[in-house]
N, C-alpha and C positions, 0 to 999 in steps of 0.2 A: 298118676292117679288112675291108671287103667290096669285091667287084668287080662290074662291070656284068654282069648275067646274059647269057649267050650269048657273052661274050668270054672268051678264054683268060686265066687269072690270070697276073700278072707274077711274076717270080722273087722279088721283095721281098714280094709278098702271100703267096706260098707260104711264105717264111721266117717271116713273122708267124704263119701258121697252124701251122707245124711246131712253133714254140715253145709254142703253145697246146695241142697234142696231149697233152703230158704232163699238163697240168692237166685236160684233158678226160677222159683215161683214169682219173685219180684222183678224178673227180667234184668238182673244185674250182672249176668255173666256174658262174656264175649261168645261169639259163635262157636269157636273151637271147644270151649268148656261146656257150652250147651250140648253140643254133639256128643261129648264124652259122657255127660250126665244122662242124656237120652239113651245112649247105648247101654249104660249100666242099668237103667230102669227097665229096659227091654229084656235084660238077661237076668235080673235079680228080683224075684217076686216079693220077698220081704221088704226090700227098699221101695218097690212100687206101691205096696200097701201103705207104707209110712208116708210116701209122697201123696197118695190119694187122701190120707187122713189130714195131712198138713194143708192140702189144697181145700178140703172141705171146711176145716176150722177157719182158715183165712177167709173163705167165702162167707161163712156165717158171721164172723166178726165184722167184716165189711158191710154186710147187710144190716146188722144190728146197729152199727154206728150211723147209718143213714136214716134210721127210723127215729121218730121223736118219742120220748117217753110219754105215757099217758099222764094227763094233768094231775090226777089223784096221786100218782107215784111221785111226780115232781114236787107236789106240795108236802108230802110226807118227808121226802129227802130234805127239802128246805127247812122244814120244822125241826128235824133232827139236827141239822147243822146249827141252827140257832140255839138249840138246847145245849149242844156241846160248847158253843161259844160262851154261853152264859156260865156253864160249869167252869170253864177255863178262867173267866173273869173273876168268878167268886173265889176260886182257889188262889189266884194271883193277888187278891186283895188282902 
């Protein structure tokens, strides 16, 4: 999964690294694989940009999951769930 230093990585090499980025972000790679991914990111700007985007999305999702929904929104969602449940019960009858 490595490419010759100084040469541009091929599209297939980048595809391999982009698959690894998810595991890299989640700290699920061993040290050797982390080093290889870091080296690739240091030498491949398009992959680095995709890595930064993935990291940002992961951060926003994590932050959003820790925030509580406003009460008004929660009530609207619960109301809509009840509406759908009633519609399902009516069509099943």
